[in-house]
C-alpha positions as CSV (number, residue, x, y, z in Angstrom):
1,M,-2.9,-34.8,5.7
2,L,-5.2,-33.2,4.3
3,S,-3.3,-30.4,1.2
4,T,-5.8,-28.1,-0.5
5,S,-4.8,-26.4,-3.4
6,L,-6.0,-22.0,-2.1
7,G,-4.5,-19.9,-4.0
8,T,-3.1,-16.9,-2.4
9,N,-6.0,-14.9,-3.6
10,Q,-8.6,-17.3,-2.9
11,I,-7.0,-17.2,0.5
12,I,-7.3,-13.5,0.9
13,G,-10.6,-13.3,-0.7
14,I,-12.1,-15.8,1.6
15,S,-10.7,-14.1,4.7
16,L,-11.5,-10.5,3.3
17,T,-15.2,-12.4,3.0
18,V,-15.8,-13.4,6.4
19,I,-13.9,-9.8,8.0
20,G,-16.6,-8.0,6.1
21,L,-19.3,-10.7,7.2
22,L,-18.4,-10.0,10.6
23,M,-17.9,-6.1,9.9
24,T,-21.3,-6.0,8.8
25,I,-23.1,-7.8,11.0
26,L,-21.4,-6.5,14.3
27,F,-22.3,-2.2,13.1
28,I,-26.2,-3.5,11.7
29,G,-26.4,-5.2,15.2
30,L,-24.3,-1.9,16.5
31,Y,-26.6,0.8,14.5
32,F,-29.8,-1.0,15.4
33,L,-28.8,-1.2,19.4
34,I,-28.2,2.7,19.0
35,K,-31.5,3.1,17.1
36,K,-33.2,1.7,19.8
37,R,-32.2,4.1,23.1
38,S,-31.5,7.6,21.1
39,E,-34.5,9.0,20.0
40,R,-32.8,11.6,17.4
41,F,-32.1,8.4,15.3
42,G,-36.7,8.5,14.9
43,N,-36.7,10.0,12.3
44,F,-34.3,9.6,9.1
45,K,-35.2,12.3,6.5
46,L,-36.2,14.9,9.8
47,N,-32.1,14.5,10.7
48,N,-31.0,14.3,7.2
49,Q,-32.5,17.8,5.4
50,K,-30.1,19.9,7.0
51,S,-26.9,18.1,5.1
52,M,-25.0,20.1,2.8
53,N,-22.2,18.0,1.9
54,V,-21.1,14.0,2.1
55,W,-18.9,14.5,5.3
56,D,-21.8,15.7,7.3
57,F,-24.1,13.1,6.8
58,T,-21.2,10.8,7.5
59,K,-21.0,11.9,11.1
60,K,-24.5,12.1,11.8
61,N,-24.7,8.4,9.9
62,F,-21.0,7.0,11.1
63,P,-22.7,3.3,12.0
64,L,-24.4,3.1,8.4
65,V,-20.8,4.7,7.0
66,L,-19.2,1.4,8.4
67,I,-21.7,-1.0,6.9
68,V,-21.9,-0.4,3.8
69,F,-18.0,-0.2,4.3
70,G,-18.9,-4.2,5.7
71,I,-20.9,-4.9,2.6
72,M,-18.1,-4.1,-0.2
73,L,-15.5,-6.0,2.0
74,L,-17.8,-8.7,2.0
75,V,-18.6,-8.3,-1.8
76,A,-14.7,-8.2,-2.6
77,G,-13.5,-11.0,-0.6
78,I,-16.4,-13.6,-2.5
79,A,-15.2,-12.1,-5.5
80,M,-11.3,-12.4,-4.8
81,A,-12.6,-16.2,-3.7
82,I,-14.6,-16.9,-7.3
83,K,-10.9,-16.2,-9.2
């Protein structure tokens, strides 16, 4: 029987890393699928010039927000796993 000496923080960190990586890959794939099928994502700058605040930008670019959230989880998980 193998015994590992991973601490709770390392287990949580590895879990966050895996979840963040999967979430990032999934939403990057979905983003490019939506972008390919939709003409409204054709010109990013033109579509977002009308964004007056962060909430308008978030509503227009929700897949990008989820990608950034996944990357944040990935970085947090790596930081916790290293400690």
